[in-house]
C-alpha positions, 0 to 999 in steps of 0.5 A: 480474523485469518491473515491470509483472508485479511490480506486478500480483502485489504488487497481487493479494497486497494485494487478497486480503489485504484481501478476506480481512479481510472488506473489498470488493475495491474497497477494495483495488484503490483502496489499490493504485492510491494506493500506487502501488509494490510497495515501498509495497504490501509495507508495507501488506501488513506492517501488514495481516498483523500488525495485522489491522485490523478497520475500513476507516478503519484501513486507509485511514489506514495507506495515507495515512501510507505515502503521507505517509511516501513524500512526505516522503522525496521531498521530502528527497531533493529538497532534498539535490539527489540 
């Protein structure tokens, strides 16, 4: 599947999941932009479906945790020379 098509599909699913939890569409759009990849967005979807957070702060905290994990992984790979 084309990366752009996959990214758009997962983004739409993420935005819809956030709306179903009672949060604004704009929050979902910004979360998707910050996560950046379908893999990261799918990880967020798993959190949303399993935890069903009740505050926007919890959603943003999880997004930041996912971004932090991605950054740590990138730093590890860079230090390994891979």
